[in-house]
C-alpha positions in Angstrom: 9.3 20.6 -8.0 7.4 17.5 -8.5 6.1 16.2 -11.9 2.7 14.8 -10.9 0.2 13.6 -13.6 -2.1 15.9 -11.4 -5.3 15.0 -13.4 -5.1 11.5 -12.2 -6.1 12.7 -8.8 -9.0 14.6 -10.1 -11.2 11.5 -11.3 -12.4 10.3 -14.6 -14.6 13.4 -15.5 -11.5 15.4 -15.7 -9.5 12.9 -17.6 -10.1 14.2 -21.2 -9.9 17.8 -20.5 -6.6 17.7 -18.6 -4.6 15.4 -21.1 -3.5 18.6 -23.0 -2.5 20.3 -20.0 -0.2 17.4 -19.1 1.4 17.6 -22.7 2.0 21.3 -22.2 3.5 20.8 -18.7 5.9 18.0 -20.2 6.8 20.5 -23.0 7.4 23.3 -20.7 9.9 21.4 -18.3 12.3 21.0 -21.2 12.9 24.9 -20.7 12.8 25.0 -17.0 14.5 23.2 -14.1 13.7 19.5 -14.2 11.2 18.3 -11.6 12.7 16.7 -8.4 10.4 13.6 -8.7 7.8 11.8 -10.9 4.9 10.4 -9.0 2.5 7.9 -10.8 -0.6 7.6 -8.7 -3.3 5.2 -8.0 -6.5 5.0 -9.7 -8.3 2.9 -12.5 -7.0 -0.5 -13.8 -4.3 -0.7 -16.4 -5.8 -0.9 -19.8 -9.1 0.7 -18.9 -7.9 4.3 -19.8 -5.4 3.9 -22.9 -4.7 7.7 -23.0 -3.7 7.5 -19.2 -1.5 4.6 -19.9 0.1 6.1 -22.9 0.6 9.5 -20.9 2.2 7.6 -18.1 4.4 5.4 -20.3 5.7 8.5 -21.9 6.3 10.4 -18.6 8.1 7.3 -17.3 10.4 6.9 -20.2 11.1 10.7 -19.9 12.0 10.5 -16.2 14.1 7.5 -16.6 16.1 9.3 -19.4 16.6 12.3 -17.3 17.5 10.3 -14.1 14.5 11.7 -12.2 13.5 9.7 -9.1 10.2 7.9 -9.6 7.5 6.9 -7.0 4.8 4.6 -8.1 1.9 4.4 -5.7 -0.5 1.4 -6.0 -1.8 1.4 -9.7 1.5 3.6 -10.5 3.5 0.5 -8.9 1.6 -2.0 -10.9 2.2 0.1 -14.1 5.9 0.4 -13.7 6.0 -3.3 -13.2 3.9 -3.8 -16.5 6.3 -1.4 -18.4 9.2 -3.5 -17.2 7.6 -6.6 -18.5 6.0 -7.9 -15.3 2.5 -9.3 -15.0 -0.5 -9.0 -12.5 -3.1 -11.4 -11.1 -6.2 -11.2 -9.1 -5.5 -11.1 -5.4 -6.5 -14.2 -3.6 -6.7 -12.6 -0.2 -8.5 -9.3 0.5 -6.3 -6.2 -0.3 -9.2 -3.7 -0.7 -9.9 -1.3 2.0 -7.9 -3.2 4.6 -4.8 -2.8 6.9 -2.2 -5.6 6.8 1.3 -6.4 7.7 4.2 -6.2 5.4 7.7 -7.7 6.0 11.1 -6.6 4.8 12.6 -9.1 2.4 15.5 -11.0 3.9 17.7 -10.3 0.9 16.4 -6.7 0.2 19.8 -4.8 0.8 17.8 -2.2 2.9 18.6 -3.6 6.3 18.1 -0.1 7.8 14.4 0.0 6.9 11.7 -1.3 9.4 11.5 -5.2 9.6 7.7 -5.1 9.8 5.0 -2.6 9.3 1.3 -2.3 9.0 0.2 -0.6 5.7 -3.3 0.3 4.1 -4.5 -1.6 0.9 -6.8 -0.6 -1.8 -6.0 -2.8 -4.6 -7.6 -5.9 -6.3 -4.5 -7.0 -8.3 -1.1 -8.2 -7.0 2.2 -8.7 -8.9 2.3 -12.1 -10.5 5.6 -11.8 -12.3 8.0 -9.2 -11.3 9.4 -7.0 -14.0 13.1 -6.9 -15.3 15.6 -5.4 -12.9 13.0 -4.8 -10.0 13.7 -6.2 -6.6 11.0 -6.6 -4.1 11.7 -4.9 -0.6 8.4 -5.8 1.2 6.0 -8.7 1.1 2.6 -8.9 2.5 1.5 -11.7 4.9 0.2 -13.5 1.8 3.7 -13.3 0.2 2.7 -10.9 -2.5 5.0 -8.0 -3.3 4.0 -4.8 -1.7 7.2 -2.6 -2.4 10.0 -2.8 -4.9 13.0 -0.9 -6.1 14.8 -0.9 -9.6 18.3 -2.1 -9.6 19.7 0.8 -11.8 17.2 3.6 -11.5 16.1 5.7 -8.4 12.6 4.2 -8.5 10.3 2.7 -5.6 7.1 1.2 -6.1 4.6 1.1 -3.2 1.4 -0.9 -3.3 0.0 1.1 -0.4 -1.3 4.8 -0.3 1.1 6.9 1.9 -1.1 9.8 1.2 -4.2 8.2 2.9 -2.9 8.6 6.3 -3.4 11.7 8.5 0.4 11.9 9.0 3.2 10.3 7.3 4.1 7.0 8.5 7.9 6.2 9.5 8.2 3.5 6.8 7.0 5.9 4.1 9.2 8.8 5.2 12.3 6.5 5.2 11.6 5.2 1.8 10.9 8.5 0.1 13.9 10.0 1.8 16.1 7.3 0.4 14.6 7.8 -3.0 15.2 11.5 -3.0 18.8 11.2 -1.6 21.3 10.3 -4.4 23.5 7.4 -3.4 21.2 6.4 -0.4 19.7 3.2 -1.7 22.0 0.4 -3.2 20.5 0.5 -6.7 23.0 -1.8 -8.4 21.8 -5.0 -6.8 21.3 -8.2 -8.4 17.6 -8.6 -9.6 15.8 -11.4 -7.8 14.5 -14.3 -9.8 
């Protein structure tokens, strides 16, 4: 089972009516089997929908407390970074509706991942300061962080959108497989400065 704030995918017109559904979904998970994964999806800017921000902050805290793997996609990655004390800034080079290269960080501890890949991009903000205990794993050609992991939790943030391809890309399949396999990623690494 995947706990997905599903209303986030339906657009803003659904926003208000589905907040109650998410509250019930979270309440019901206490009595049922825990979900296998929490996905924080892309969408509007942080701060533009305060109810969404609060709902996702609660879902993130809950998933961390239950040791449930977390995948942040685009805005979801930015939100995770924000929750761990990081900051964003405007992208200086185009990152909206483009394909661009990413390169594995030389000190990422994930040497079995592809060294290079081409990913899609639909975001106008980039990470300025990386949050506490987050390590970059992929950088864009302009040296902005495109993917990170947490040093203690099973958590991956991807600035690109794996769901926007016709079929899953090798890089996404590998990273998500690592996220879902306990002990597969070296989580207890030293955070980058």
